[in-house]
C-alpha positions as CSV (number, residue, x, y, z in Angstrom):
1,X,0.0,0.0,0.0
2,X,1.4,3.4,-1.0
3,X,1.3,6.5,1.0
4,X,-0.5,9.3,-0.9
5,X,2.5,11.6,-0.4
6,X,4.7,9.1,-2.2
7,X,2.4,9.1,-5.2
8,X,3.7,11.9,-7.4
9,X,3.2,12.9,-11.0
10,X,6.4,14.2,-12.5
11,X,4.9,17.2,-14.2
12,X,4.0,20.8,-13.4
13,X,0.7,22.3,-14.6
14,X,1.2,26.0,-13.9
15,X,-1.7,27.1,-16.1
16,X,-4.2,25.3,-13.9
17,X,-2.6,26.5,-10.6
18,X,-1.6,23.1,-9.5
19,X,1.2,22.6,-7.0
20,X,4.8,22.3,-8.3
21,X,4.5,18.6,-7.6
22,X,1.0,17.4,-8.3
23,X,-0.4,14.7,-6.0
24,X,-2.7,12.1,-7.4
25,X,-5.3,13.1,-4.8
26,X,-5.5,16.7,-6.2
27,X,-7.6,17.6,-9.2
28,X,-5.7,18.5,-12.4
29,X,-7.3,19.8,-15.6
30,X,-8.1,16.8,-17.7
31,X,-6.8,18.4,-20.9
32,X,-3.5,19.3,-19.3
33,X,-3.2,15.7,-17.8
34,X,-4.0,14.2,-21.2
35,X,-1.4,16.3,-23.0
36,X,1.4,15.7,-20.6
37,X,0.7,12.0,-20.4
38,X,0.9,11.4,-24.2
39,X,3.8,9.3,-25.4
40,X,3.9,11.2,-28.6
41,X,2.8,14.9,-28.7
42,X,0.8,16.4,-31.5
43,X,3.0,18.0,-34.1
44,X,1.8,21.5,-33.1
45,X,0.6,22.9,-29.8
46,X,-1.6,25.8,-29.0
47,X,-0.5,28.7,-26.7
48,X,-2.1,27.1,-23.7
49,X,-0.7,23.6,-24.5
50,X,2.7,25.2,-25.0
51,X,2.5,26.9,-21.6
52,X,1.5,23.6,-19.9
53,X,4.3,21.7,-21.7
54,X,7.0,24.2,-20.9
55,X,5.8,25.0,-17.3
56,X,4.8,28.6,-17.9
57,X,1.5,30.6,-17.7
58,X,-0.3,31.2,-21.0
59,X,0.4,35.0,-20.6
60,X,4.1,34.2,-20.4
61,X,4.0,32.7,-23.8
62,X,3.0,36.1,-25.2
63,X,5.9,37.7,-23.4
64,X,8.3,35.1,-24.8
65,X,7.0,35.7,-28.3
66,X,7.6,39.5,-27.9
67,X,11.1,38.8,-26.7
68,X,11.9,36.5,-29.6
69,X,12.5,33.6,-27.3
70,X,9.6,31.6,-29.0
71,X,8.7,31.4,-32.6
72,X,5.2,30.4,-33.8
73,X,4.6,28.3,-36.8
74,X,4.0,30.2,-40.0
75,X,3.3,33.9,-40.0
76,X,0.2,34.3,-37.9
77,X,-1.5,37.7,-37.6
78,X,-0.9,39.6,-34.3
79,X,-4.4,38.8,-33.1
80,X,-4.7,35.2,-34.3
81,X,-4.1,32.0,-32.6
82,X,-0.5,30.9,-32.4
83,X,0.8,27.3,-32.7
84,X,4.2,26.0,-32.0
85,X,6.2,23.0,-33.3
86,X,6.3,20.2,-30.7
87,X,9.8,19.2,-31.8
88,X,11.2,22.7,-31.2
89,X,9.4,22.9,-27.8
90,X,10.9,19.5,-26.8
91,X,14.4,21.0,-27.6
92,X,13.7,24.2,-25.6
93,X,12.3,22.2,-22.7
94,X,15.7,20.4,-22.4
95,X,17.7,23.6,-22.8
96,X,18.6,24.8,-19.3
97,X,20.1,28.1,-20.7
98,X,17.0,28.9,-22.7
99,X,14.8,28.1,-19.7
100,X,16.9,30.4,-17.6
101,X,16.8,33.2,-20.1
102,X,13.0,32.8,-20.4
103,X,12.5,32.9,-16.6
104,X,14.8,35.9,-16.3
105,X,13.0,37.8,-19.0
106,X,9.6,37.1,-17.4
107,X,10.9,38.0,-14.0
108,X,12.4,41.3,-15.3
109,X,9.2,42.1,-17.1
110,X,7.2,41.9,-13.9
111,X,9.8,43.7,-11.9
112,X,9.7,46.6,-14.5
113,X,5.9,46.5,-14.5
114,X,5.8,46.7,-10.7
115,X,8.3,49.5,-10.6
116,X,6.2,51.5,-13.0
117,X,3.1,50.8,-11.0
118,X,4.9,51.8,-7.8
119,X,6.3,54.9,-9.3
120,X,2.9,55.9,-10.6
121,X,1.2,55.3,-7.3
122,X,3.9,57.3,-5.5
123,X,3.3,60.2,-7.9
124,X,-0.4,60.1,-7.2
125,X,0.2,60.1,-3.4
126,X,2.6,63.0,-3.7
127,X,0.2,65.1,-5.8
128,X,-2.7,64.4,-3.5
129,X,-0.6,65.6,-0.5
130,X,0.3,68.9,-2.2
């Protein structure tokens, strides 16, 4: 008989706000579980599937596109759905340097965003005190 805590799934489903290590007893989105348990991935993955596969949030995929760290298939219009080659994603998933650059870029993006928000709120406070 196995202890529930020993029963781990070796994937991370960030998009669906699961824990870093997902326990069998916890609910995981069925689509995410199905994708990550496939022996062979589909040739192309959507933005959400790409996020699940790489361990990022779907919004992070948009940031990685803007930074040039991810390339969609074809030449999609800016407001259209983007698809990504599974073979390329498999390479990126194994590339520690790429994962580090992607994580640093996302972290820097949110640090900059928070700094702008803080600067703006400080400006509002100082003008209301004057």
